[in-house]
N, C-alpha and C positions, 0 to 999 in steps of 0.2 A: 504494500500500500504506500502511495506517495504522500508525503506531507509537504504542504506549501506554506512557507513562513512569509507573512506579509508585515510591512511596517505598520505599527498601530497608529490610529488617527490621533491628531493633536488633542490633548486633554484626556487621553486614556489613562486611567489611574494605574499605578504600579501593580496593585494586586490583580487587576484585570490582565495585565501583561504576563504576570506570573502564572495565572490560570491558563492563559493561552499556550504558554510553553509547556506547562504540565500536561495539557491535552495532547500536544504534539508528542511528548514523551510516551504517553500511553499508546499512540498510534505506532510509534517506532519500535517500542520494546515488546509489544504483544501481551497476551493474557498471562503468560507464565511469569512475567517479571512484575506484574502489577502489585502482588503482595509484597515483594521485596521493596518496592518504591513507596509503599504505604499509601497508595492512591485508591480511594473508594470509587469503584466503577458503577455506573448506572446500567442496570440490566433491562433489556427491552421486555422480555416475557414476564407475565404475572402468574402464570399457571403452567405446571409441568407434570406430565404423567409418563412414567417409564415402566413398561411391563417387561419383566425379565424371564428368560427361558427357564432357569433353574431355581428362581427365588420367588419373589412376590410382585404384586402390582404396587408401585410406589407413586404416591401423589404428593406434590409439593406446592404450597401456596407461595405468594410473592415474597414473604419475609424469609422463607426457607431457601429460596433460590439464590445461590452464591456463585461467584466465578469458579470456586473450587468444585462445586457440584457439576457445573457445566463442563469443566475440564475433565472430571471423572467420567461423565457420560461420553464425552468426545473420545477419550482414551479407550473406553469399552467398544465404541464403534470401530475404531482403528484396529484393535486387537482381534475383533471378529471371532471370538471364542464361543464354545458351546453354552456358557453361562451368560452370554451377552443379551442385549435387548431384542425383543421381537416386535414391539410397537413403541413409538415415541409420539407424544402429542404435546406440542409446545405452543402456548397461546398468549397473546397480549390481551385479547378479549374474544368474544364469540364470533367476531367477523374477521379476525386476523390470527391465523394459526398455521402451524406446520404439522404434517403427519408423515411419519416414516414407518414403513412396514418391512420387516426383515424376513428373509429366508436364507438358507446357507449360501454365503458368498454373494448375495444380492440384496438390494434394498430398493423399494418403491418410494419415491419422494414427491409429496404434494404440498403446495403452499396456497392457502386461501387468504386473500387480502383485499382490502377496500381500494378502489371502488369496483366491485364485481370482477375480480381477477382470480382465476384458478390456474396456477402454474404447476406443470408437471415436468420433472426432469426427464430428459431423453438422451440416449447415448448416440451421438452423431455418427459413430462408425457403423451403426447398423441401419442407417438410412438406405432405403431401397431394397433391403433384404426382407421381402414379404413372405418368404417360405419358411421362416423360423417358427418353432413351436411356441405356443402360448405358455406363460408361466403363472402358476397360482400363487397369489398373495392374499392370505387371510380370506380364503374362499372366494376370491374374485380372480378372473383370468385377465392377464395383461400381456401385450406383445413384448418380445425381448427388448425392443428399442426403448421401452419405458423403465427398464431395470438398470440400476447403477451397480457396477461391479468394482468400482474404485472406492474402497472404504475410507481412504484418506480424504477424498473429495466429499464423500457423504458426511464425514465428521466436520469438515470445514463448512459445509452447507448448514449443518445443525448449529454450529457455533455462531456463524454470521447472523442467522435468524434469531437465535436465543439472546445474543448480546446486543444486536443493533436493529433487528427487524428488517433486514435487507436480504435481497437475493444474492447469493454468492455468484460471482461471474463464471457462468458455465452455460450449457445449452438448456433452455427452458422453452416449453410450449405453453402459450396462454390459451387454455381450452375454451374460454369465452369468446375470443376473437377468431380462433381457428378450431372449432369443435370437431371437425372431421379429419384432423391432421393424421390420426393413426388408424383410420378406418381400413385402409388397404392392408394393414398388417394382421387383420383378423381374416382367417379363411372363411369363405361363405358357409361352409358346413358347420363352423363353430360359432357363427354369429347368433346371438340370443336376442329374444324379444325382451322388452322392458315392461314391467308391471307395477301397478300401485296396489298396495295391500292395506285395507282399512277395516277396523272393527265397527260394525253398525249397531250393535246391541249387546246386551248382557249375555245372551246365549242361553243354553240349557242348564248350565251350571254357573251360577253367579259367583260363588267363592273362587272357583278355578280361574274364571276370567279376570277377576280382580287380582289374584295372586300373579297371574301372568303379566298383567299390565304393570304392577308394582315392580316386578323383576325386570321387565323390558325397559321401562323408563327410569329405573333406579330411584324411585320415589323414596323420600326419607321416612315416610310412615304411611299407613293405610288411609289416613285422613286426606292426604294429598291425592291418593289414587281414587278415592270416592268422589272428590271434586272433579277429577278427570272424567269419570263415567257419567257425569251430569251433562256432558256436551258431546254426544254422538253425532256424526261418526268421528272416530279417532284414527287419524292417519298414522300408520306404523312405518311404512317405508315405500320407497320407489327404487327398484333395483332390477338387475338381470334375473332371469327365470330361475337359475339354479340356487340363488340366494333366497328368492321368494319362496321356493318350494321347501327350503329348510324351515322357514318360519311358518309356512302354511301347514306343514305336518303337525306342528305343535298346536296350531289353532284347531285343527280337526280333532286332535286328541282330547282337547278340553271342550269340544263341541261349542265353539264360539260362533257368534253371528258375524261373519266377515264377508268381504267382497274382494275379488282379485280382478283388476281391470288393466288392459293393455294401454300403455301410454307412449308418448313420443320421447325422443332424446332430449328435446327442449324441456319437457316436464321433469325429466330426470335431473337436468342441470338446475332447474328451479328448486328441486327438493334439496340439493346440496346446501342451499343458502337458507332454507326455512328455519326459522327460530335461530338464526345465526349459526347454522351448522350443527346444532345440538341433536336434531332428529337423526341426521346421518351418523353421528357418533354413537348414539344409542343403538342403531341398527348394527354397526360394525362390532361393537362390544358384545351385543347379544349373539351375533353369529360366531364370534370367537369362542363363546362358551359352549356351543353345540357340539 
């Protein structure tokens, strides 16, 4: 990163000049030396969730997120070992967040940020190679071009977003401006339809439906869930058929009153932003538990 030193304007106080050069010191020395210099860094993200393969699901609030924690997670991404992360969710708020989904030696990276941008990392060396197999990430199929195999790059992407809320300089596709950029990388045989799944009533077993909704939306208590069932229909998800079928099997088991309706890709993209992305996150976390 280049640092540009400019002459302060006339009248600039000494302490402002001092802060100016301290900021440049941070830019030049990097995160590893911040602690040694005694400089308190401002961190962009206010919420961090890291799910580990061999341990637990760790959630950190703003006060718990430190440069040392970010460095620890960054190092675990680089090491890429069996006890590393399989999901990372790093958010400033509900409209600005990063999601990373790992599988062995690969990671899918998505950044949602205002105003209405959905950035997906893609590996430029696979451009035009439309005959490669699709890869499953957390029960969703993605073309090889969307997978990052460089763990150092993935770690830098995480750090740049977590610390500064910026895109690391690499290849990104903005799915809102170019929604069909990866369509040719899906074989026609493997293309799936998109569906919307909603609950329209309490169903044959009220208690089972309420328990399902509490678990699905991660409600803090049953009072919150009972308020939810006062406003049918309740949208659960919009997704590809193989994910819809996973949730639909559970709805059939509890004899819920639900509907499955085919939708367009535009409606799917709208779903990603509903309630600032919380519905999408509920769906992904529920699917991971199945």
